C-alpha positions as CSV (number, residue, x, y, z in Angstrom):
1,M,-1.3,-12.4,-14.6
2,E,-1.5,-12.5,-10.9
3,L,0.4,-10.0,-8.6
4,G,3.8,-10.9,-7.4
5,S,4.8,-11.6,-3.8
6,R,6.1,-8.1,-3.3
7,E,2.9,-6.7,-4.5
8,K,0.9,-9.0,-2.3
9,A,3.0,-8.1,0.7
10,I,2.6,-4.4,0.2
11,L,-1.2,-4.8,0.2
12,A,-0.9,-7.1,3.4
13,L,0.9,-4.4,5.1
14,E,-1.7,-1.7,4.2
15,R,-4.4,-3.9,5.8
16,R,-2.6,-4.0,9.2
17,A,-3.0,-1.7,12.1
18,F,0.1,-0.3,13.6
19,P,0.5,0.5,17.4
20,G,2.4,4.0,17.5
21,P,4.5,6.4,15.3
22,G,7.2,4.9,13.3
23,A,5.9,1.3,13.6
24,K,4.8,1.2,9.9
25,E,7.8,2.5,8.6
26,R,9.9,0.2,10.7
27,A,7.6,-2.6,9.3
28,I,8.2,-1.5,5.7
29,R,12.0,-1.6,6.2
30,E,12.2,-4.9,8.0
31,E,9.5,-6.9,6.5
32,L,9.9,-5.6,2.8
33,D,13.5,-4.4,2.9
34,L,12.3,-1.1,1.2
35,S,12.7,2.4,2.1
36,P,9.4,4.1,2.9
37,V,9.6,6.5,0.0
38,R,10.1,3.6,-2.4
39,Y,7.3,1.7,-0.7
40,Y,4.9,4.4,-1.2
41,Q,5.8,4.9,-4.9
42,L,5.1,1.2,-5.4
43,L,1.9,1.2,-3.3
44,N,0.8,4.3,-5.5
45,A,1.4,2.7,-8.8
46,L,-0.2,-0.7,-7.4
47,L,-3.7,1.2,-6.6
48,D,-3.9,1.8,-10.5
49,D,-3.3,-1.9,-11.2
50,A,-6.5,-3.8,-11.9
51,R,-4.7,-7.0,-10.5
52,A,-4.4,-5.2,-7.3
53,L,-8.3,-4.5,-7.2
54,A,-9.0,-7.9,-8.2
55,H,-6.8,-9.4,-5.5
56,D,-7.8,-7.1,-2.6
57,P,-10.9,-4.7,-3.5
58,V,-11.5,-3.5,-0.2
59,T,-8.1,-2.4,0.6
60,V,-7.5,-0.9,-2.8
61,N,-10.8,1.0,-2.9
62,R,-10.1,2.5,0.5
63,L,-6.8,3.6,-0.4
64,R,-8.0,5.1,-3.6
65,R,-10.6,7.2,-1.7
66,I,-7.9,8.5,0.7
67,R,-5.5,9.2,-2.2
68,Q,-8.5,11.1,-4.1
69,T,-9.5,13.1,-0.9
70,R,-5.8,14.4,-0.4
71,R,-5.5,15.3,-4.1
72,A,-8.7,17.4,-3.8
73,E,-7.2,19.1,-0.7
74,R,-4.4,20.3,-2.6
């Protein structure tokens, strides 16, 4: 199975750079019609999905490293 359009859009948003504070949250609301909390829940689940890794290994591996670092700091 392939990733759905929403999952692909989440990964595409994570590849982008944002100019200032609040810009990413605004993009999440406007482009994906999701609250930031729901977006991050979906993103976290997506990082554990093998289909996401196959679709965009660079982004998924980068986000997995960031997640692991944050967990280790707790």
